C-alpha positions as CSV (number, residue, x, y, z in Angstrom):
1,M,-0.1,0.1,-0.1
2,I,0.9,3.3,-0.7
3,K,-0.2,6.5,0.6
4,I,1.5,10.2,-0.4
5,R,0.8,13.8,1.1
6,V,2.2,16.7,-0.2
7,E,2.1,19.8,1.3
8,A,2.6,23.6,1.1
9,E,2.3,26.3,3.0
10,C,0.3,29.5,1.6
11,R,1.7,33.0,3.2
12,P,-0.3,35.6,3.6
13,T,1.6,37.4,0.7
14,E,0.9,34.1,-1.3
15,D,-2.4,33.5,-4.1
16,I,-3.8,30.4,-2.7
17,D,-4.7,28.9,-6.2
18,K,-1.0,29.5,-7.5
19,V,0.0,27.5,-4.2
20,K,-2.9,24.9,-5.9
21,K,-1.4,25.2,-9.4
22,A,2.3,24.7,-8.0
23,I,1.5,21.1,-6.6
24,L,-0.8,20.6,-9.1
25,N,1.8,20.9,-11.4
26,I,3.5,17.9,-10.3
27,F,1.6,16.0,-8.3
28,N,-2.1,14.1,-9.1
29,P,-4.2,13.9,-5.8
30,D,-6.8,12.0,-4.9
31,E,-8.0,14.8,-2.5
32,M,-6.5,18.2,-2.1
33,L,-7.8,20.7,1.3
34,V,-6.7,23.8,3.1
35,E,-5.7,24.3,6.5
36,D,-6.2,27.5,8.3
37,L,-2.7,28.0,10.3
38,G,-4.1,31.6,11.6
39,Q,-2.7,35.0,11.2
40,G,-3.1,34.4,7.4
41,Y,-1.1,31.3,6.8
42,R,-2.6,28.5,5.4
43,L,-1.4,24.9,4.6
44,V,-2.7,23.4,1.0
45,V,-2.4,19.7,1.8
46,A,-3.2,16.8,-1.0
47,Y,-3.4,13.0,-0.9
48,S,-2.9,10.3,-3.3
49,Y,-3.4,6.4,-2.3
50,S,-1.9,5.5,-5.7
51,I,1.4,5.6,-7.8
52,R,-0.9,7.5,-10.2
53,G,-0.1,10.6,-7.7
54,L,3.5,10.5,-8.6
55,V,2.8,10.6,-12.6
56,K,3.5,13.9,-13.2
57,L,6.8,13.5,-11.4
58,Y,7.6,10.7,-13.1
59,E,7.3,12.7,-16.0
60,K,9.0,15.8,-15.3
61,L,12.2,13.9,-13.9
62,R,12.4,12.0,-17.7
63,I,12.1,15.6,-19.5
64,E,14.4,17.3,-17.4
65,R,17.0,14.6,-17.6
66,I,17.4,14.8,-14.0
67,L,17.0,11.1,-13.0
68,D,20.5,10.5,-11.4
69,A,20.2,13.3,-9.6
70,A,17.2,12.6,-8.3
71,R,17.6,9.1,-7.6
72,S,20.7,10.1,-5.3
73,Y,19.2,12.6,-3.7
74,L,15.8,10.1,-2.6
75,L,18.0,7.9,-1.8
76,R,19.3,9.9,0.7
77,H,15.9,10.6,2.4
78,V,14.6,7.2,3.2
79,E,14.0,5.8,7.0
80,D,12.1,3.1,7.4
81,N,8.9,2.5,5.6
82,V,9.0,6.3,4.5
83,L,10.7,9.1,2.0
84,V,10.4,12.6,2.7
85,F,11.7,15.0,0.0
86,K,11.4,18.5,-1.0
87,L,11.1,20.8,-3.7
88,N,11.0,24.2,-4.4
89,K,7.4,25.6,-4.6
90,Q,8.4,28.7,-6.9
91,V,10.3,26.3,-9.5
92,A,7.2,23.6,-9.5
93,F,4.7,26.7,-10.4
94,A,7.1,27.0,-13.3
95,G,6.5,23.3,-14.2
96,R,10.0,22.2,-13.5
97,I,11.3,20.3,-10.8
98,S,14.3,21.4,-8.0
99,F,14.9,19.4,-4.6
100,V,16.0,20.9,-1.7
101,D,17.8,20.1,1.2
102,A,17.0,22.9,3.5
103,D,13.6,25.1,3.6
104,V,15.9,28.2,3.2
105,E,16.5,27.1,-0.5
106,S,12.9,27.8,-1.1
107,P,12.2,31.3,-0.3
108,L,8.3,31.3,0.3
109,G,8.6,27.7,1.5
110,P,9.2,24.3,0.1
111,I,6.8,21.2,-0.9
112,T,7.2,18.5,0.7
113,F,6.2,15.2,-0.4
114,T,5.7,12.4,2.4
115,V,5.6,9.1,0.9
116,E,4.8,5.7,2.9
117,S,5.0,2.2,1.6
118,N,6.0,-1.1,2.2
119,D,8.5,-1.3,-0.8
120,L,10.5,2.3,-1.2
121,K,13.1,0.4,-3.4
122,S,10.7,-0.2,-6.4
123,L,8.9,2.9,-5.7
124,I,12.5,4.7,-6.0
125,D,13.7,2.4,-8.9
126,W,10.2,3.1,-10.9
127,L,10.4,6.5,-10.8
128,T,14.3,7.2,-10.9
129,P,15.9,4.3,-12.6
130,P,20.1,4.3,-13.2
131,T,20.7,5.8,-16.7
132,D,23.1,5.9,-19.4
133,A,25.4,8.8,-20.1
134,T,22.9,10.6,-22.0
135,G,20.6,11.1,-18.7
136,R,18.1,7.9,-20.3
137,P,17.2,5.2,-18.3
138,I,18.8,1.9,-18.7
139,F,15.7,0.3,-18.6
140,E,12.5,1.6,-17.0
141,H,11.1,-0.6,-13.8
142,P,7.1,-1.8,-13.8
143,P,5.4,0.3,-11.2
144,P,5.7,-0.8,-8.1
145,E,1.7,-2.8,-6.7
146,N,-0.1,-0.4,-4.3
């Protein structure tokens, strides 16, 4: 089983629709909600309960030819059955991918993915397979079972 939670803070100076668009550019949620954090801050939270949620990310990683860098980054962020990684929100709004290690690397805050699965290795192999010298996958792994 897989559970994916994606969240991004919406600050008082930000447009909530733009924050939602940044998430939707890279993620296919089954549901999306907005939590009021008070003082003008909100949290956009999206969930997916299948691998389908990661298909946009899968495609963008191949278009941008950053599979090796992404694979290395993701493997460093696995702990037990949980993978947590962050993307730059402004870059995601533009439809691109940029991983961040610290929240300060994304001035308006990052988009945080939390992926829970009993088989994260298969998920990472599917999402970011090893590549050849040109950045193309040597072979594609099948999507993991939900």
